[in-house]
C-alpha positions in Angstrom: 49.4 118.0 120.9 51.9 121.6 122.1 50.0 124.2 121.8 52.9 126.1 120.4 53.3 124.2 117.5 49.6 125.4 116.5 51.1 128.8 116.6 53.7 129.1 115.1 52.0 127.1 112.0 49.5 129.9 112.0 51.7 132.9 112.5 54.4 132.1 110.2 51.9 131.6 107.4 49.8 134.9 108.4 52.8 137.2 108.9 54.4 135.6 106.1 51.5 137.2 103.7 50.9 140.2 105.4 54.7 140.8 104.8 53.2 141.7 101.2 51.9 145.1 102.8 55.3 146.1 104.5 57.8 145.1 101.3 57.2 147.3 97.8 59.7 145.1 95.9 60.1 141.6 95.8 62.9 139.9 97.0 63.5 137.1 94.7 67.5 136.5 96.3 66.0 136.1 99.7 63.2 134.3 98.9 64.6 131.5 96.6 67.6 131.0 99.9 64.7 130.3 102.4 62.7 128.4 99.8 66.2 126.5 99.1 66.7 125.9 102.8 62.7 124.6 103.4 63.2 122.7 100.4 66.3 120.7 101.3 65.1 120.3 105.0 61.7 119.2 104.0 62.9 116.0 102.0 65.1 115.1 104.4 62.4 115.3 106.8 60.7 113.2 104.3 63.4 110.9 103.8 65.0 110.1 107.2 61.6 110.2 109.3 57.8 109.9 107.3 59.2 107.2 104.7 60.1 104.8 107.0 57.7 105.2 109.5 54.9 104.9 107.0 56.5 101.7 106.0 57.0 99.9 108.7 53.6 99.5 109.3 53.8 96.4 106.7 51.7 98.1 104.3 52.2 97.0 100.9 49.9 99.5 99.2 51.5 102.2 101.0 53.7 103.6 97.8 50.8 104.0 95.7 49.5 106.4 98.0 52.2 108.1 98.0 52.3 107.9 94.1 49.0 109.3 94.4 49.4 112.3 96.8 52.7 113.1 93.9 50.1 113.2 91.2 47.7 115.2 93.5 50.2 118.0 94.0 50.6 118.3 90.3 46.7 118.7 89.2 46.8 121.5 92.8 49.4 123.1 90.8 47.4 123.5 87.6 45.3 126.1 90.1 47.7 127.3 92.7 50.4 128.6 89.6 53.0 127.2 91.9 52.8 129.2 94.8 53.5 127.2 97.1 57.3 127.4 95.4 56.9 130.9 95.9 56.0 131.6 93.0 54.7 135.6 91.9 52.9 135.2 89.4 51.9 139.3 87.9 48.2 139.3 86.5 47.5 142.9 84.5 43.8 143.2 85.9 42.7 146.7 86.3 39.4 144.7 88.2 38.1 143.0 91.0 39.2 139.1 90.5 39.0 136.5 93.0 41.5 133.7 91.7 39.3 130.6 93.3 41.3 128.4 91.6 44.4 129.7 93.7 43.1 130.1 96.7 40.8 125.9 97.0 44.3 124.2 95.6 46.5 126.2 98.4 44.3 125.5 101.3 43.6 122.0 100.0 47.6 121.9 100.2 48.3 123.6 103.7 45.4 121.7 104.9 47.6 117.8 104.0 51.0 119.3 105.2 49.4 119.8 108.4 48.2 116.5 108.8 51.5 114.2 110.1 52.8 117.0 112.6 49.9 115.2 115.2 52.6 112.4 115.6 54.8 113.7 118.5 58.2 112.0 116.6 57.7 114.4 113.8 57.9 117.6 115.5 60.7 119.1 114.0 58.8 118.6 110.5 57.0 121.8 112.2 60.0 124.2 111.7 60.2 122.9 107.9 56.6 123.5 107.2 56.3 126.9 109.2 59.5 128.1 106.9 57.9 126.8 103.6 54.9 128.8 104.3 56.5 132.3 104.3 57.3 132.4 100.9 54.2 130.8 100.0 51.8 132.8 102.0 53.9 136.1 100.4 53.4 134.7 97.1 49.6 134.3 97.6 49.1 138.0 99.7 51.2 139.4 96.4 48.2 137.7 94.1 45.4 138.5 95.9 46.4 142.5 95.8 47.3 142.1 92.3 43.8 140.9 91.5 42.4 144.3 93.5 40.9 142.7 96.4 40.3 145.1 99.7 43.2 144.8 102.3 40.4 143.4 104.9 39.1 140.7 102.7 43.0 140.0 102.0 43.9 139.7 105.6 40.4 137.4 105.9 41.9 135.3 103.2 45.3 134.9 104.5 43.9 134.0 108.2 41.9 131.6 106.2 45.1 130.4 104.9 47.0 130.0 108.1 44.4 128.2 109.6 44.4 125.3 107.5 47.8 123.3 108.7 46.7 124.0 112.2 43.1 122.4 111.2 45.4 119.6 109.6 47.1 119.0 112.3 44.0 118.9 114.7 42.1 116.6 112.1 45.1 114.1 112.4 45.5 113.9 115.8 42.0 113.3 116.7 42.1 110.4 114.0 45.8 109.0 115.3 43.7 109.3 119.2 40.7 107.1 117.7 38.5 110.0 118.7 36.7 109.9 115.1 35.1 106.5 114.4 37.7 103.8 113.1 38.8 106.7 110.9 42.4 106.1 112.3 42.8 103.2 110.4 43.4 104.7 107.2 46.1 107.2 108.8 48.8 105.9 107.2 47.5 105.9 103.6 47.1 109.7 104.7 50.2 109.8 105.3 51.7 108.2 102.2 49.4 110.8 100.1 51.3 113.9 102.1 54.4 112.2 101.7 54.1 112.2 98.0 53.3 116.1 98.6 56.2 116.5 100.3 58.4 115.0 98.2 56.8 116.7 95.0 57.1 120.1 96.5 60.2 119.8 98.2 62.2 117.6 94.9 60.7 121.0 92.8 61.6 123.6 95.2 65.3 122.4 95.1 65.3 122.4 90.7 63.7 125.7 90.6 65.6 127.5 93.2 68.7 128.1 90.9 69.1 129.7 87.3 69.8 126.5 84.5 69.9 124.5 87.4 73.2 126.0 88.4 73.8 126.3 92.1 75.9 129.3 93.8 77.3 128.7 96.6 74.8 130.6 98.9 72.3 128.5 97.7 74.3 125.6 98.4 75.0 126.2 101.6 71.1 127.1 102.3 71.1 123.2 101.0 73.4 122.2 103.1 72.2 123.9 106.2 68.7 122.2 105.4 70.0 119.1 105.5 72.7 119.1 107.9 69.6 120.5 110.9 67.6 117.3 109.5 70.7 115.2 110.3 70.7 116.7 113.6 67.3 116.2 114.5 67.3 112.3 113.0 70.5 111.6 114.8 69.1 113.1 118.0 66.1 110.8 118.0 
């Protein structure tokens, strides 16, 4: 386990969320470029690293868990309103409203994303998830503010969200080390669910980061850069 990975996961989400207090206007173009890069990188890492490793265990039911994870993400998005994709939805609330569905589903999503990171050979995935959490946390912070939550309360909620991936990392690490009973026998199944979530998130980002499904030059460059970095890591290892 690397402490710097836990710090990076926490700080990227927290700083991304608190960034909402610094920028008065949403810069959708920059957010889309960041999303395009992280989506492409996350997809490439999933295909090049996670899927081959989980299938190498010889578990013929792995595909069922991947499909389950894909469908689980669809269900979670009904409550999160697509914030994990960097979507910022405007709500015209004139009183205090707590978005329970958004907060809970987004925390569960972040927790599950942190679980594959416990394996040393997946360290490069930390950067993809950390980068992906920046626009997601920014969108979460925007929604919380739009729902008229107190600034201190927003900061507390952002801290909670930022701790989810590190907690998933820590739990997965304990499972991998066999520290939690015999739960480690289900590690490949958990990985399958996470892979399904990653596939849904990354492909949705890539499709939705363009207008009318048309890539401009900057977005194409961001996608190629994300895939390229993933390929470099693949051939180095």
